[in-house]
C-alpha positions in Angstrom: -7.2 -5.9 3.9 -5.4 -7.4 6.9 -3.5 -5.7 9.8 -0.1 -6.9 8.2 -1.2 -5.0 4.8 -1.0 -1.8 6.9 2.7 -2.4 7.8 4.6 -1.0 4.6 5.3 2.1 2.6 3.0 1.2 0.1 0.2 1.1 2.4 1.3 4.6 3.4 0.8 5.9 -0.1 -2.2 3.9 -0.8 -4.1 5.6 2.1 -2.6 8.8 1.1 -3.8 8.6 -2.4 -7.3 7.7 -1.2 -7.3 10.6 1.0 -6.2 12.9 -2.1 -9.2 11.7 -4.0 -11.5 12.6 -1.2 -9.8 16.0 -1.0 -10.4 16.5 -4.6 -14.1 15.8 -4.2 -14.1 18.3 -1.3 -14.9 15.4 0.9 -12.6 16.0 3.6 -14.0 16.9 7.0 -11.4 19.6 8.0 -9.4 20.8 4.8 -10.0 22.3 1.4 -7.5 21.4 -1.2 -6.1 24.2 -3.6 -3.9 22.4 -6.1 -3.3 25.5 -7.8 -1.2 26.6 -4.9 1.4 24.1 -5.6 3.2 26.1 -8.5 4.1 28.9 -5.8 5.1 26.1 -3.3 7.4 24.6 -5.7 9.0 27.9 -6.6 9.5 28.5 -2.9 11.0 25.0 -2.4 13.3 25.4 -5.3 14.6 28.8 -4.1 15.3 27.3 -0.6 17.0 24.1 -2.2 19.3 26.5 -4.2 20.2 28.5 -1.1 20.9 25.3 0.7 22.7 23.5 -2.1 24.0 26.0 -4.8 25.5 23.3 -6.8 22.4 21.0 -6.5 24.5 18.3 -5.1 21.6 17.4 -2.6 22.3 14.4 -0.3 19.4 12.2 0.8 17.1 13.3 3.6 18.7 11.6 6.7 19.5 12.2 10.4 23.0 12.3 9.6 22.7 15.9 8.3 21.7 17.2 12.0 25.0 15.7 13.3 27.1 18.2 11.2 25.8 21.5 12.3 28.0 24.7 11.7 30.9 22.8 10.2 31.4 20.5 13.1 31.3 16.7 12.1 30.5 15.1 15.3 30.1 11.6 14.1 33.6 11.6 12.4 35.3 12.9 15.6 33.6 10.3 17.7 34.3 7.6 15.4 38.2 8.2 15.7 37.8 8.0 19.4 36.3 4.7 19.4 39.1 3.0 17.6 40.0 1.4 14.3 37.2 -1.2 13.4 36.0 -2.8 10.4 33.1 -1.5 8.2 30.5 -3.9 10.0 31.3 -2.7 13.4 31.5 1.0 12.2 28.2 0.6 10.9 26.8 -1.2 13.9 28.0 1.9 15.8 26.3 4.4 13.5 23.0 2.5 13.6 23.2 2.2 17.5 23.4 6.1 17.4 20.9 6.9 14.8 18.1 4.5 15.9 18.0 6.2 19.4 18.4 9.5 17.8 15.5 9.1 15.4 13.2 7.6 18.2 13.8 11.0 20.0 13.0 13.2 17.0 9.3 13.8 17.8 8.6 17.6 18.1 10.1 19.5 21.2 7.0 21.6 21.8 8.5 24.8 20.6 9.9 26.1 24.2 13.1 23.9 24.4 16.5 24.5 23.1 20.0 22.9 23.6 23.3 24.6 24.2 25.9 22.8 22.3 29.4 23.0 23.9 31.3 22.6 20.6 29.7 25.8 19.0 28.7 27.5 22.1 25.2 28.1 20.3 21.7 27.0 21.1 19.7 24.8 18.8 16.1 24.0 18.7 13.7 21.5 17.1 15.4 18.7 15.1 18.9 20.1 15.2 18.7 20.5 18.9 17.3 17.0 19.5 19.9 15.4 17.3 22.8 17.2 19.2 21.3 16.2 22.6 20.8 12.6 21.4 24.3 12.6 20.2 25.7 13.7 23.5 23.3 11.0 25.3 24.8 8.4 23.0 28.3 9.7 23.7 27.9 9.8 27.4 26.6 6.1 27.5 28.8 4.6 24.9 32.4 6.0 25.5 32.6 4.4 29.1 31.3 1.1 27.9 34.1 -1.6 27.3 32.5 -2.7 24.1 31.7 0.8 22.8 28.2 -0.7 22.1 24.8 0.9 22.9 23.6 -2.5 24.5 20.1 -3.4 25.8 20.9 -3.2 29.2 22.2 0.5 29.1 18.9 1.3 27.2 16.6 -0.5 29.5 18.2 1.3 32.6 18.0 4.8 31.3 15.9 6.8 33.5 14.1 10.2 33.1 16.6 11.9 35.6 19.6 11.2 33.5 17.9 11.9 30.3 16.6 15.4 31.6 20.2 16.0 32.7 21.8 15.5 29.2 18.9 17.1 27.3 19.2 20.2 29.7 15.5 19.9 30.7 14.5 22.4 33.4 11.3 24.4 34.3 12.5 27.2 32.2 13.5 24.9 29.2 10.7 22.2 29.0 10.9 19.4 26.6 7.4 17.9 25.5 7.1 14.1 26.2 10.1 13.3 28.3 8.5 10.4 29.8 7.2 9.0 26.5 10.8 9.5 25.0 12.6 7.7 27.7 9.9 4.9 27.7 10.6 4.4 23.9 14.4 4.1 24.6 13.6 1.5 27.4 11.6 -0.4 25.3 14.0 -0.4 22.6 16.3 -2.2 24.9 13.7 -4.8 25.8 13.1 -5.4 22.0 16.9 -6.1 21.5 16.7 -8.5 24.2 13.4 -10.3 23.1 14.5 -10.4 19.3 17.9 -11.8 19.4 17.6 -13.1 15.8 17.4 -9.7 14.7 19.4 -7.5 17.2 22.1 -10.1 18.6 23.3 -12.1 15.5 26.8 -10.9 16.3 26.6 -11.7 20.1 25.6 -8.4 21.9 21.9 -7.5 21.9 22.1 -3.9 20.6 20.2 -1.6 18.0 23.2 -1.8 15.6 22.7 -5.6 15.7 20.2 -4.8 12.8 23.1 -4.4 10.5 23.8 -8.1 10.7 20.2 -8.9 10.1 19.8 -6.8 7.1 23.0 -8.2 5.8 21.4 -11.6 6.0 18.5 -10.4 4.0 20.5 -9.0 1.1 20.9 -10.4 -2.3 24.3 -9.7 -4.0 24.8 -6.9 -1.3 21.6 -5.2 -2.1 18.4 -4.7 -0.3 15.1 -2.6 -1.1 14.4 0.2 1.0 10.8 -0.8 1.7 12.2 -4.3 2.8 14.3 -2.4 5.4 11.1 -0.5 6.6 9.1 -3.9 6.7 12.0 -5.3 9.0 11.9 -2.1 11.1 8.2 -2.3 11.6 8.5 -5.8 12.6 11.4 -5.4 14.8 10.3 -2.2 16.6 6.5 -2.9 16.7 6.6 -3.6 20.5 8.1 -0.3 21.5 5.3 1.9 20.3 2.5 2.9 22.7 -0.5 0.6 21.8 -2.7 3.3 20.4 -4.4 1.0 17.9 -4.3 -2.9 18.0 -6.1 -4.7 15.3 -6.5 -8.5 15.4 -3.7 -8.6 17.9 -1.3 -6.3 15.8 -0.1 -3.1 17.3 -0.2 -0.8 14.3 2.2 2.1 15.4 1.9 5.3 13.7 -1.5 4.4 12.2 -4.7 5.9 12.9 -8.4 5.2 12.7 -10.1 7.6 10.3 -13.7 7.8 11.3 -15.0 9.0 8.0 -14.0 5.8 6.4 -15.3 3.6 9.1 -18.6 2.2 7.7 -19.6 0.1 10.8 -18.9 0.1 14.5 -16.3 -2.6 14.1 -12.9 -1.3 13.2 -11.5 -2.6 9.9 -8.1 -2.1 8.3 -9.9 -0.3 5.4 -10.7 2.7 8.1 -7.0 2.9 9.2 -4.4 5.4 7.8 -0.9 4.2 8.4 1.8 6.8 8.1 5.0 5.4 10.0 6.8 8.5 10.0 9.7 7.8 12.5 10.2 4.3 11.1 10.5 5.8 7.5 12.8 8.6 8.9 14.8 5.9 10.2 14.9 3.8 7.0 16.4 6.8 5.1 18.9 7.2 8.0 20.0 3.7 7.7 21.1 4.1 4.1 24.5 5.7 4.8 25.7 3.6 7.6 24.7 0.3 5.7 27.0 1.7 3.0 29.9 1.2 5.4 29.0 -2.5 5.8 29.0 -2.8 2.0 25.3 -2.9 1.7 23.5 -1.0 -1.2 19.9 0.2 -0.4 17.8 0.3 -3.8 14.3 1.5 -4.4 14.6 4.3 -2.1 11.6 5.8 -3.9 9.5 3.1 -2.6 9.3 5.0 0.6 7.2 8.1 1.0 7.5 11.5 2.1 7.4 12.0 5.9 4.0 13.3 7.5 5.3 15.8 10.0 4.8 19.4 10.8 7.4 21.1 8.9 6.5 19.2 5.6 2.9 19.6 6.3 3.0 23.0 7.6 4.5 23.9 3.9 1.3 23.1 2.4 -0.9 24.9 5.1 1.3 28.1 5.1 1.5 27.8 1.2 -2.3 27.6 1.2 -2.7 24.3 -0.6 -4.5 23.2 2.4 -6.9 25.5 4.2 -8.9 24.7 7.1 -12.7 24.6 6.6 -12.9 26.2 10.1 -10.3 28.6 10.6 -10.8 28.8 14.3 -9.2 25.3 14.6 -6.1 27.0 13.9 -5.9 28.6 17.5 -6.6 25.2 19.2 -4.2 22.2 19.9 -5.1 18.8 18.3 -4.2 15.3 19.1 -2.6 13.1 16.5 -5.5 10.8 16.5 -7.9 13.6 15.6 -9.5 13.8 12.1 -8.0 16.9 11.4 -4.3 15.8 11.9 -5.0 12.5 10.2 -6.2 14.3 7.1 -3.3 16.7 7.3 -0.6 14.1 7.6 -2.1 11.9 4.7 -2.5 14.8 2.4 1.1 15.8 3.1 2.3 12.6 1.9 0.0 12.8 -1.2 1.1 16.5 -2.0 4.8 15.7 -1.5 4.6 13.2 -4.4 2.9 15.7 -6.6 5.4 18.6 -5.7 8.5 16.5 -6.8 8.0 17.0 -10.5 7.1 20.8 -10.0 10.3 21.3 -8.1 12.4 19.3 -10.4 11.2 21.5 -13.2 12.1 24.7 -11.5 15.6 23.2 -11.0 16.0 21.8 -14.3 16.6 18.5 -13.1 15.2 15.3 -14.5 13.1 13.0 -11.9 15.8 10.5 -12.1 18.1 13.1 -10.7 15.6 14.3 -8.1 14.2 11.5 -6.1 11.9 12.2 -3.2 14.7 11.9 -0.6 16.4 14.9 -2.3 13.2 16.9 -2.4 12.8 16.4 1.2 16.5 17.3 2.2 16.7 20.3 -0.3 13.9 21.0 0.4 10.5 20.9 1.8 11.4 20.4 5.3 13.6 23.7 5.1 11.0 25.5 3.1 8.3 24.7 5.7 10.4 26.0 8.6 11.3 29.1 6.4 7.6 29.8 5.9 6.8 29.1 9.5 9.1 31.9 10.6 7.6 34.3 8.1 4.0 33.9 9.3 4.7 33.4 13.1 7.6 34.9 15.1 8.5 31.9 17.2 8.4 29.7 14.1 5.9 27.2 15.4 4.0 25.2 12.9 0.6 26.3 11.6 -1.2 23.6 13.7 -0.5 22.8 17.1 -0.2 19.2 17.9 -0.4 17.8 21.6 2.7 15.7 21.6 3.7 12.7 23.8 7.2 12.4 22.4 6.6 9.4 20.4 4.9 10.5 17.1 6.2 13.4 15.0 
């Protein structure tokens, strides 16, 4: 296996399945697996799904759900301010927004909230980060003559301006501010350094990705895993260089020491997860539709290895710590405990889907993974977290630098 073999959704699922087989043999270092708990978890997810979508008209899991909160459709309102444009330009503007927003979607740390002017309410976690990132985009884009989130504006964004828009203060701390700003700065640099991807229409910008995707379509269609592959290539340089193998920066991929047979690091010992890149791929599907591009094989992506989906399986007791005292500690993303937890989350989401579909009396064709996530597992994970812990924090505390999940 080569480093390039790790840069795909198939590689994520392959590593997750290998981890699952280890778990079935009780070979994980940190977790016991109880598959019998999945039946009750499925009933919980089905109940939450019916609460959220009583008619079972469930959209795909996407960042766009977070831009419409409490009945306010922020993107439609902003689009009308930006003028009458064709479908391609509308898609570029939407992708300008959603790329930046997804990159800012790593965990907030549990102590931060965002006061939204439109609703006069406070929001936390992903909703709060979405609305804050939307306002950051609006403040950057509206004054621009081209209404484009161009590379220069991303490169020159500083921590002070970011903190102001995100309402960061001593009494309202947000984890990983420096890491988040650095990601946006590096996004701008990537737009400049890869004009064949980001500047085919002239202006180097995240939304230029739409033109690159269109070029790769066949009869107006492109498979979701192919979009992910393009993103992993195009955005590879923006991630902190946590793990580099044979000159390739692997992003959200981690050395799993129980699989490391020698002192030399090999691809077989690495667990790729690519959470933010897959979240972004899901979130591109709708704006690409504005450009007349149909995304196929969405099921080729995996579930998202983040703390709400993962927390569902811990609070639902499908995963139990071998050493319960670890629950009181904070863990780094590169720790064996977190790598096992995240990979098992991907594997268990695949196994949960048919169980929830049965509870909802839906066929698997009508209930793809993207609908399970949205219906779904993320919301159920949050609901269980609030039942078990007053502040709704996840069952495992993660040390966040603002760039992982």
